[in-house]
DOLOZA-597197 format. One record per residue: x, y, z of N, C-alpha, C, O in turn; chain. Coordinates in steps of 0.05 Angstrom, whole numbers, plus 32768, in hexadecimal, padded with zeros to 4 digits. Example, Ala and Ser with C-alpha at 12.3 -4.5 7.8 and 13.67 -1.06 7.14 Angstrom:
2
PT, n_xx, n_yy, n_zz, ca_xx, ca_yy, ca_zz, c_xx, c_yy, c_zz, o_xx, o_yy, o_zz, chain
PT, 8108, 7F8E, 809C, 80F6, 7FA6, 809C, 8108, 7FBE, 809C, 811D, 7FBE, 80A9, A;
PT, 8101, 7FD3, 808E, 8111, 7FEB, 808F, 8102, 8001, 809D, 810C, 8017, 80A1, A;
END
This chain:
79
PT, n_xx, n_yy, n_zz, ca_xx, ca_yy, ca_zz, c_xx, c_yy, c_zz, o_xx, o_yy, o_zz, chain
PT, 89F0, 8476, 8725, 89F6, 8491, 8730, 89DF, 8499, 8743, 89C8, 8498, 873C, A;
PT, 89E8, 84A1, 875A, 89D4, 84AB, 876D, 89D5, 84C9, 876F, 89EA, 84D5, 876F, A;
PT, 89BE, 84D4, 8770, 89BC, 84F1, 8772, 89C0, 84F9, 8790, 89B7, 84EB, 87A2, A;
PT, 89CD, 850F, 8794, 89D0, 8519, 87B0, 89B7, 8529, 87B7, 89B1, 853E, 87AB, A;
PT, 89A9, 851E, 87CA, 8990, 852B, 87D2, 8995, 853F, 87E8, 8988, 8555, 87E8, A;
PT, 89A7, 8539, 87FA, 89AC, 854B, 8810, 89C9, 8553, 8810, 89DB, 8542, 880F, A;
PT, 89CE, 856D, 8810, 89E9, 8578, 8812, 89EF, 857A, 8830, 89E4, 858C, 883E, A;
PT, 8A01, 8569, 883A, 8A06, 8569, 8857, 8A12, 8582, 8862, 8A0A, 858B, 8877, A;
PT, 8A25, 858E, 8853, 8A32, 85A6, 885D, 8A1E, 85BE, 885F, 8A1E, 85CC, 8873, A;
PT, 8A0E, 85C1, 884B, 89FA, 85D6, 884B, 89E5, 85D2, 8860, 89DC, 85E5, 886D, A;
PT, 89DD, 85B9, 8864, 89CA, 85B3, 8879, 89D5, 85B9, 8895, 89C7, 85C4, 88A6, A;
PT, 89EE, 85B2, 8899, 89FB, 85B8, 88B3, 89FD, 85D6, 88B7, 89F9, 85DF, 88CE, A;
PT, 8A04, 85E5, 88A3, 8A06, 8602, 88A5, 89EB, 860E, 88AC, 89E9, 8621, 88BC, A;
PT, 89D6, 8603, 88A0, 89BB, 860D, 88A5, 89B3, 8608, 88C2, 89A7, 8619, 88CF, A;
PT, 89B9, 85F0, 88CB, 89B1, 85E8, 88E7, 89C1, 85FA, 88FB, 89B5, 8604, 890E, A;
PT, 89DB, 85FD, 88F7, 89EB, 860D, 8909, 89E1, 862B, 8909, 89DE, 8637, 891E, A;
PT, 89DC, 8635, 88F1, 89D3, 8651, 88F0, 89B8, 8655, 88FD, 89B4, 8669, 890A, A;
PT, 89A6, 8642, 88FA, 898C, 8645, 8906, 898D, 8643, 8924, 897E, 8650, 8932, A;
PT, 899F, 8631, 892E, 89A1, 862F, 894B, 89AD, 8649, 8957, 89A4, 8653, 896B, A;
PT, 89C2, 8653, 894A, 89CF, 866C, 8954, 89BB, 8683, 8953, 89B9, 8693, 8965, A;
PT, 89AC, 8685, 893C, 8999, 869B, 893A, 8982, 8698, 894E, 897A, 86AC, 895A, A;
PT, 8978, 8680, 8951, 8962, 867C, 8964, 896A, 8683, 8981, 895B, 8690, 898F, A;
PT, 8981, 8678, 8989, 898A, 867E, 89A5, 8992, 869B, 89A7, 898C, 86A8, 89BC, A;
PT, 899F, 86A7, 8993, 89A7, 86C3, 8995, 8990, 86D6, 8997, 8990, 86E8, 89A7, A;
PT, 897C, 86D2, 8986, 8965, 86E4, 8986, 8955, 86E1, 89A0, 894B, 86F5, 89AB, A;
PT, 8952, 86C9, 89A9, 8945, 86C4, 89C3, 8953, 86D2, 89DA, 8947, 86DE, 89EB, A;
PT, 896E, 86D0, 89DA, 897E, 86DC, 89EF, 897B, 86FB, 89EE, 8978, 8707, 8A03, A;
PT, 897C, 8706, 89D6, 897A, 8724, 89D4, 895E, 872D, 89DC, 895C, 8742, 89E9, A;
PT, 894A, 871E, 89D5, 892F, 8726, 89DD, 892B, 8723, 89FC, 891D, 8733, 8A08, A;
PT, 8938, 870F, 8A08, 8937, 870D, 8A25, 8944, 8724, 8A33, 893C, 872D, 8A48, A;
PT, 8959, 872F, 8A26, 8966, 8747, 8A31, 8953, 875F, 8A30, 8952, 876F, 8A42, A;
PT, 8943, 8760, 8A1B, 892F, 8776, 8A18, 891A, 8774, 8A2E, 8913, 8788, 8A3A, A;
PT, 8911, 875B, 8A34, 88FE, 8757, 8A49, 890A, 875E, 8A65, 88FD, 876C, 8A75, A;
PT, 8923, 8755, 8A69, 8930, 875B, 8A82, 8934, 8779, 8A86, 892F, 8784, 8A9C, A;
PT, 893C, 8787, 8A70, 893F, 87A4, 8A72, 8925, 87B3, 8A78, 8925, 87C6, 8A88, A;
PT, 890F, 87AA, 8A6D, 88F6, 87B6, 8A72, 88ED, 87B1, 8A8F, 88E2, 87C3, 8A9C, A;
PT, 88F2, 8799, 8A99, 88EB, 8793, 8AB5, 88FC, 87A4, 8AC8, 88F2, 87AE, 8ADC, A;
PT, 8916, 87A6, 8AC2, 8928, 87B6, 8AD3, 8920, 87D3, 8AD2, 8921, 87E1, 8AE7, A;
PT, 8917, 87DD, 8ABB, 890E, 87F9, 8AB9, 88F7, 87FD, 8ACB, 88F6, 8812, 8AD9, A;
PT, 88E3, 87EB, 8ACB, 88CC, 87EE, 8ADD, 88D4, 87EE, 8AFA, 88CB, 87FE, 8B0A, A;
PT, 88E6, 87DB, 8B01, 88EE, 87DA, 8B1D, 88FE, 87F2, 8B26, 88F9, 87FD, 8B3B, A;
PT, 8910, 87FB, 8B15, 8921, 8812, 8B1C, 8911, 882C, 8B1C, 8917, 883E, 8B2C, A;
PT, 88FC, 882E, 8B0C, 88EB, 8845, 8B0C, 88DB, 8847, 8B26, 88D8, 885D, 8B31, A;
PT, 88D2, 8831, 8B2F, 88C4, 8831, 8B49, 88D6, 8838, 8B60, 88CD, 8844, 8B74, A;
PT, 88EF, 8830, 8B5E, 8903, 8836, 8B73, 890E, 8852, 8B71, 8920, 8859, 8B80, A;
PT, 8904, 8862, 8B5E, 890D, 887D, 8B5A, 892B, 887F, 8B54, 8939, 888F, 8B61, A;
PT, 8934, 886F, 8B41, 8950, 8870, 8B38, 894F, 8875, 8B1A, 8952, 8863, 8B0A, A;
PT, 894C, 888F, 8B13, 8947, 8896, 8AF6, 895F, 8890, 8AE4, 895A, 8888, 8ACD, A;
PT, 8977, 8893, 8AED, 898E, 888E, 8ADB, 8990, 8870, 8AD5, 8994, 8869, 8ABD, A;
PT, 898E, 885F, 8AE9, 898F, 8842, 8AE4, 8977, 8839, 8AD4, 8979, 8827, 8AC3, A;
PT, 8960, 8845, 8AD9, 8948, 883E, 8ACA, 894A, 8846, 8AAD, 8942, 8837, 8A9B, A;
PT, 8956, 885C, 8AA8, 895B, 8865, 8A8C, 896E, 8852, 8A7E, 896B, 884C, 8A66, A;
PT, 8983, 8849, 8A8C, 8996, 8836, 8A80, 8988, 881C, 8A79, 898D, 8810, 8A64, A;
PT, 8977, 8813, 8A8B, 8969, 87FA, 8A86, 8955, 87FD, 8A6F, 8952, 87EA, 8A5F, A;
PT, 8949, 8814, 8A6C, 8937, 8819, 8A56, 8946, 881A, 8A3C, 893C, 8810, 8A27, A;
PT, 895E, 8826, 8A3C, 896E, 8827, 8A24, 8977, 880B, 8A1C, 8977, 8804, 8A04, A;
PT, 897E, 87FA, 8A2F, 8986, 87DF, 8A29, 896E, 87CF, 8A1D, 8972, 87C1, 8A0A, A;
PT, 8957, 87D3, 8A29, 893F, 87C6, 8A1E, 8939, 87CF, 8A02, 8932, 87BE, 89F1, A;
PT, 893B, 87E8, 89FD, 8935, 87F3, 89E2, 894A, 87E9, 89CE, 8942, 87E1, 89B7, A;
PT, 8963, 87E8, 89D5, 8978, 87DE, 89C4, 8974, 87C1, 89BD, 8976, 87B8, 89A6, A;
PT, 896D, 87B1, 89D2, 8969, 8794, 89CD, 8950, 878F, 89BD, 8950, 877D, 89AC, A;
PT, 893C, 879F, 89C0, 8923, 879C, 89B0, 8929, 87A3, 8993, 891F, 8796, 8981, A;
PT, 8939, 87B8, 898F, 8940, 87C0, 8974, 8951, 87AA, 8966, 894F, 87A5, 894F, A;
PT, 8963, 879E, 8976, 8974, 8789, 896B, 8964, 8770, 8964, 8969, 8763, 8950, A;
PT, 894F, 876A, 8974, 893D, 8754, 896E, 892E, 875A, 8954, 892B, 8748, 8943, A;
PT, 8924, 8772, 8951, 8915, 8779, 8939, 8927, 8778, 8921, 891F, 876F, 890B, A;
PT, 8940, 8781, 8924, 8953, 8780, 890E, 8959, 8763, 8906, 895C, 875D, 88EE, A;
PT, 895C, 8752, 8919, 8961, 8736, 8913, 894A, 8729, 8904, 894E, 8719, 88F2, A;
PT, 8931, 8730, 890B, 891A, 8726, 88FD, 891A, 8730, 88E0, 8914, 8721, 88CE, A;
PT, 891F, 874A, 88DC, 891F, 8755, 88C1, 8935, 8748, 88B1, 8931, 8741, 8899, A;
PT, 894D, 8745, 88BC, 8963, 8739, 88AD, 895C, 871C, 88A6, 8962, 8713, 8890, A;
PT, 894F, 870D, 88B8, 8947, 86F2, 88B2, 8933, 86F1, 889B, 8935, 86DF, 888A, A;
PT, 8920, 8703, 889B, 890C, 8704, 8885, 891A, 870A, 886B, 8914, 86FE, 8856, A;
PT, 892C, 871E, 886B, 893A, 8725, 8853, 894B, 870E, 8848, 894B, 8709, 8830, A;
PT, 8958, 86FF, 885A, 8969, 86E9, 8851, 8957, 86D3, 8846, 895E, 86C7, 8832, A;
PT, 8940, 86CD, 8852, 892E, 86B8, 8849, 8922, 86BF, 882D, 891F, 86AD, 881C, A;
PT, 891C, 86D8, 8829, 890F, 86DF, 8810, 8923, 86E4, 87F9, 891B, 86E4, 87E2, A;
PT, 893D, 86E7, 87FF, 8950, 86EC, 87EA, 895C, 86D2, 87DE, 8969, 86D3, 87C9, A;
PT, 8957, 86BB, 87EB, 8962, 86A2, 87E0, 894F, 8693, 87D0, 8955, 867D, 87C6, A;
END
């Protein structure tokens, strides 16, 4: 009798989830950087409405990134 050392299905699920989470969090953080850069550019061009929208996008994306980090920590510590 051989013991099963590696569960293939669980390993595949872990790999897929980590790839999706890594790419997703990176993409959302890049949106935060882009929004902050657009805010600076639009502020210099004296376009306050568009600059405010870019700032809101940056803030939302930064909050989503922080939430993803917190959720990841909670998931890791609960298992």
